[in-house]
N, C-alpha and C positions, 0 to 999 in steps of 0.2 A: 570623711563620710560623703562629702559632696563629690569627690572623684568617683568614688563607686556609684553614685547615683546617675551621674552622667554617663557612665561606661555601660551601665545595664540596659539602657535602650539601644545602644550600638551593639551589644551581645545579641539582644533579640532580632534585631535585623539581620545581623549575619547568620543566626540559626535558621531563620525563616528563609533566607537564600539558600544556605546549604540544603534544608530538607526538600525544597522544591527541586533543586538539581537532582537531588538523589531519587525523586521519583521519575525515573526514565521513561520516555515514551516508548510503547511496545513497538518493536519491529517485526516485520513480516516478509518472508521471501515469497515472491510471486514467480511462479513458472507459468509460461503461456505458450500456447502453440497457435498460431493463426494460419488459417487455410482457406483456400478458395476451390470448390468443387473437388475437394479431397486432396489438393496439393498444397503442401505447407509452403508458405512464403515468409514466414517470421517464427523464431523461437526465442523470444526474450526472456531473461531472468533478471529480476531486479529485487532489491530489498527497499521496502518503503516503511515509513514511520506511520503510525496509526494516525488517521485523519488527515494525512499530508500527502497531496497528489504527486505522483512520480510521472515524469514525462519521458517517453522514448520516442526518439526520431531516427529512422533508418532511410537512406538515400540508395539510389541505384535502381536496378530493374523492378524491383518489388518494394518500392517506396511505401511506407506506412508511418502514421504517428498513433501512438498508443498513450493513453493517460489512465492510470490505475489509482484508485483510493481505497484504502482497506480500513475498515473501523469494527470495534466490537458490535455484535448485534444479539446480545443475550449470552446465556449460558452456553459455553462451548461453539458459539457459531460467530461467523464473521460475514460482514456485508462488504462486497466487493463491487465498486462502481467502476465502469470501463467506458472509455470513449475511444473508438477506433476509427481512423480515417484511413482508407487505402485505395490503391486504383481499382480494386475489385468491389468496393462498397464500404459504407459506413454503418456503424451500430453504436448504441449507447446502452448497453445492458448493466442492470444491477442485479446481483445474485446473492443469495445468502448461504455460505458454505460452512462445513466443518473442517478444521485444520487438518491438512493432509488428505482431504477428499477431493478428487477432481470434479469440476463442474463444467459443462457444455453448453453454449449458446450459438444458436445458427439462425442466420437471416438471409434470404436472397442468395444462398450458395457459399456465404462468407461464414467461417466457424471460429469461434474463440474457444480454446479449452484451457482452463485455469487451474491451478493448483496453488493454495497457500498454505504456508506452514509458519507457525509462530516461532520466532528466533528467541532462544534462551540466552540470558547473560547480557541483554541490551539495556 
């Protein structure tokens, strides 16, 4: 019986670890279009984990850095925080969207078009 009592706490710890790993973080596919005065200079697509920032950096003639964070924002809504730095300008919009519905933010000729889709089976 002593063996069983000493094994029981170990089993509880293992079960807790397995159940926490089973609760997978939700993933989202973010499709973006970055433009300046109507001319697209970037079209990144990235899969991000809920609440975890994703960094995209592109070098070359249309250099830009984009950081995206997606998190739940209530029933059927997602909050997207973006930080864009480009040669055309910078912006840090936060928008609330529905999965699969596009959202557009513009400032000083720079536009970010975003669409977020919930990834299933993640």
